[in-house]
Structure formats: structure tokens, C-alpha cells
PAKE-318300 format. One record per residue (C-alpha): residue in three letters; x, y, z. Coordinates in steps of 0.25 Angstrom, whole numbers, padded with zeros to 4 digits, always signed. Example, Ala and Ser with C-alpha at 12.3 -4.5 7.8 and 13.67 -1.06 7.14 Angstrom:
! PAKE-318300
ALA+0049-0018+0031/SER+0055-0004+0029/
This chain:
! PAKE-318300
MET+0724-0013-0405/ILE+0718-0018-0418/LEU+0703-0018-0421/SER+0696-0025-0432/VAL+0686-0016-0438/PRO+0678-0025-0449/ASP+0669-0014-0453/MET+0680-0004-0458/SER+0680-0006-0473/CYS+0685+0007-0479/GLY+0693+0020-0477/HIS+0681+0027-0472/CYS+0679+0016-0461/ALA+0694+0016-0458/ALA+0693+0032-0456/ALA+0681+0030-0447/VAL+0687+0020-0438/GLU+0700+0028-0437/ALA+0692+0040-0433/ALA+0683+0033-0423/LEU+0695+0027-0416/THR+0703+0040-0415/ARG+0691+0047-0410/ALA+0688+0037-0399/ASP+0697+0043-0389/PRO+0701+0057-0392/ALA+0711+0058-0381/ALA+0718+0045-0385/ARG+0729+0044-0396/VAL+0722+0034-0405/ALA+0730+0027-0416/VAL+0722+0020-0427/THR+0727+0012-0439/VAL+0716+0007-0448/ASP+0719-0006-0457/LEU+0707-0005-0466/PRO+0710-0018-0474/ALA+0711-0026-0461/ARG+0699-0018-0455/ARG+0708-0016-0442/VAL+0711-0004-0434/SER+0723-0003-0425/VAL+0720+0007-0413/GLU+0729+0012-0402/GLY+0725+0022-0391/LEU+0711+0017-0389/THR+0706+0005-0380/GLU+0700-0007-0388/ALA+0686-0003-0382/ALA+0687+0012-0386/ALA+0692+0008-0400/VAL+0681-0002-0403/ALA+0670+0007-0397/ALA+0675+0018-0406/LEU+0674+0010-0418/ALA+0661+0004-0415/ALA+0655+0018-0413/ALA+0660+0021-0427/GLY+0654+0009-0433/PHE+0666+0000-0434/PRO+0665-0012-0424/ALA+0679-0017-0421/ALA+0686-0028-0413/ARG+0700-0030-0408/VAL+0709-0039-0417/
């Protein structure tokens, strides 16, 4: 799934987003690809609800594209 993360604006933000998603479910094999210029994240291995909740908890509201 691809999520829009409009508040992601720098490398530190991208690292925080990736970390939040990979920690969301330690038992899952989560794959994250960050496209910083587009402010989008590709996520596999999590449900949409889990990914959006993890990002919201990290301070990065997100929505599915």
C-alpha cells in the first residue's frame, strides 16, 4: 500500500517514519520504501490501520493514496 505522509519533510523525518513502521509489529516482516520528494511511503506487511496508527503515534498523520 502507498501512504501519503505530508508532514515528512527531511531525512530525519523519513528515518522516523521508517522506524515507526518497522516497530509497529515486531512479529511481522515489514518492508518500507520512503519517497521523500513525493512525501509517500510504500508499506508491505502491515494492515492499513496498523500503519496509519503507527505513523500517527509517531507524529506523522498519513492517508492511503
